[in-house]
C-alpha positions, -999 to +999 in steps of 0.1 A: +324+301-126+344+280-112+362+255-135+355+230-112+327+220-086+343+207-055+377+189-044+358+165-022+324+149-020+319+174+010+322+204-013+296+185-030+270+181-007+276+215+003+267+230-030+237+210-032+225+228-001+233+259-020+211+253-043+239+261-071+238+296-063+275+300-055+308+294-066+336+268-058+365+282-062+395+265-054+383+240-025+366+239+012+384+273+025+373+292-005+331+276-006+311+307-006+285+314+027+257+336+017+248+340+054+265+335+085+250+346+116+255+333+159+242+355+185+259+350+222+268+317+207+295+293+220+321+281+198+307+250+197+273+264+189+287+285+161+305+256+145+269+233+149+257+261+125+287+259+097+274+223+097+245+235+087+257+244+053+277+212+050+309+224+063+327+190+078+338+208+110+352+185+135+360+201+175+383+191+201+364+209+234+397+222+260+391+222+296+377+254+303+364+267+330+343+298+317+330+294+281+330+323+258+301+337+240+296+360+209+277+376+180+284+373+144+265+388+113+287+376+082+273+382+046+285+365+017+319+351+026+343+322+025+344+294+050+382+309+054+371+339+068+339+327+091+369+302+106+392+332+112+361+355+127+355+325+153+392+323+161+389+362+167+361+355+185+375+329+207+416+332+209+418+297+234+411+276+199+432+274+163+416+260+134+437+233+105+428+213+076+431+178+072+436+157+047+437+123+042+467+103+041+455+069+030+427+078+002+436+079-033+423+118-037+443+138-017+425+167-021+397+150+003+397+176+036+378+180+070+385+209+093+396+203+127+391+232+157+414+226+187+426+239+219+459+265+208+482+243+231+460+211+219+491+192+202+517+201+230+491+190+259+498+156+275+463+153+292+451+151+257+443+117+246+442+126+208+480+135+208+482+094+218+503+077+192+493+047+172+518+022+159+492+003+142+456-001+139+431-019+116+396-016+118+373-037+092+335-034+089+325-009+115+299+017+119+316+051+117+292+066+143+299+038+167+336+035+159+339+074+171+322+067+204+341+035+212+371+044+197+387+041+236+381+007+231+391+000+197+426+017+196+452-005+224+475+027+233+448+048+235+426+024+257+456+022+280+463+056+288+426+062+288+423+040+319+453+053+336+434+087+335+397+079+346+392+071+379+387+035+393+349+023+381+353+048+353+330+080+357+294+076+356+286+104+326+309+085+306+290+052+308+261+053+285+244+034+256+260+038+218+243+063+199+224+042+173+238+047+140+215+072+114+230+055+087+237+016+083+272+017+065+299+007+075+340+016+070+376-006+073+408+016+074+444+003+080+469+028+099+506+032+109+525+058+130+500+076+139+479+099+164+443+090+178+431+125+157+447+112+127+426+081+132+394+099+140+397+122+111+402+093+085+369+079+103+355+109+093+368+112+055+357+077+051+324+080+060+313+110+044+314+135+067+302+120+101+323+143+124+340+138+160+335+158+192+365+154+216+360+164+251+379+161+282+380+183+317+411+181+344+387+177+374+369+153+375+387+135+351+368+129+321+373+117+285+342+116+259+343+112+223+306+112+207+291+125+170+295+157+163+261+172+146 
């Protein structure tokens, strides 16, 4: 049995889901999943399956024409092994761990899955640099969906890319929050990706999903269940 149960609140939640039947070793990536199965699934669908095990993953969906589908059947594997299997099945993506930049516990962590060239893509608005940002008493789910309105640098870049009048599919009411609670944060010299990750960390696991396409020009952020 491991000497410590978890390195973050997310691990604690996952342990409850497992009913205490699995041992946590070093951290989130070492968490053991008894069974992981997907059939003819896209990467997004497979990540949603991992969410069912309490694994906090945020997803950056790149501008792809034809989605790749795959099937997996794994037993008693670590989160790291599952992630590696997913990326092996869809090689257009990579995964990485994000740890809090400001919270007292440096071991608090979540996982990002993003296109392999995501951080070098000038069209990817997640790379926009944010000089300084302060959010006070805001619901995390609504902060994710309104991020392009809340971050001045992103708002400017967003409207340079979106056609005049906006994109009809993006004009929609905000998702009613599942939990009535708020967060606050203050960040300096970060990317939009970092801002969203810090929102997820402070919220206890409200993950984000970013999607963009080149034709038509479209950028959306939503809560990723």
